[in-house]
N, C-alpha and C positions, 0 to 999 in steps of 0.2 A: 502643613508634612513635616515628618522628624528624617533628621537628615543620619538616620541608623541602616546601616547598609545590610542586605538577604546578606544572610551569614554563610552560605553557597557561593559570596561573594570575595568574602575576607579569608575563605580556607587556603592554606602555600600554593597548594599545584593548580590553584582555576587561574587558567594562563587570561588573562581582560582580549577581549575581542569586542570591534567595533559594535557588535551590536549590542552589548554591553552597555557601552556608552550612546545608544541610543535607544536603548528602554528606558535608562532615565529620563532624556530628552522630549521624550514623544509626548509628554502630559504638560508641559513648563509654559509657563502664563506670569507673569509679575508676579505675582503675590508672592507663587513656590518660588522664583528665578535664578532669587540668593541661597538657599537650603538645597538647591538641586546646581548650584554651581560649585556647593562645597562638597558635594554627591564623589561629583564627578572628576575635582582636583582630586581626592583624596584614591579611587580610581587610577587614574592615572600614572598619580605618582611616579611607581616602581621602574614605569615602562622607559625604554628608552628613545631619544627623542625623534625619531626614525617612524619607532610603531604606531599604523592606522591607528588604532586606537584610541594613541594618544594625540595625534594630529587632527584628530575627529572634537576629539576630548577640551582640545585646546581653542578651537574653532565653535565648540557649543558653548564652553564659558565665552568668550566672548561677546557673544549673541544673546547672556543669558546678562554680561551686566549691562548691556548696551538696555535691551527692556524692563531689567529692574532701577534702574534709571527715569527713563522713559517713558515708559511704559510701549504700548501696539499699538496699533491703531484693529482698530472693531467700531459697529453700528453705523448709523445715519451716523450725516454733518446735520450741524445746527438748521434749525425748523427758521420760518422769518417771525423774528418776535420773540426768541428765542436768545440767550445766550448762548455760545459754544460754549460744551465742560471743559476745564480744564485738564494742562498735562498733568503726571504726575509730575515732573520737570519742573520746576518751578519759570525754567528761562525755555522752556520749549515753548511752543507757537500749536495748538490746536494744529488736527491732523487730521486732515480726512483725506481716502486716495479711492477713486470711482471703483469701481470691483461686483464682487461679487454679490456685495448686498443690496444692489440694481437690479437683484433676478435674473 
């Protein structure tokens, strides 16, 4: 994923919206989290602190930084006789939450 932005978002007359921020964060994964964080940061930089798009962008930047360094929970827990997979962060415990993977 490149950090290049869509040309229409870079036009001076373009007003950044919450939807612009949400379009960027829609496909966020740990692998691309820092690139997306940078794109959102650049997009919201000129906005005032109280702007809804900036508030949403700052919230998303915090989430992206968390998943970039600690990963995210997916898949099944370790099976009997198998070692659990390590998290991306060395000090992070292997995490599993009951949920959608149980059917």
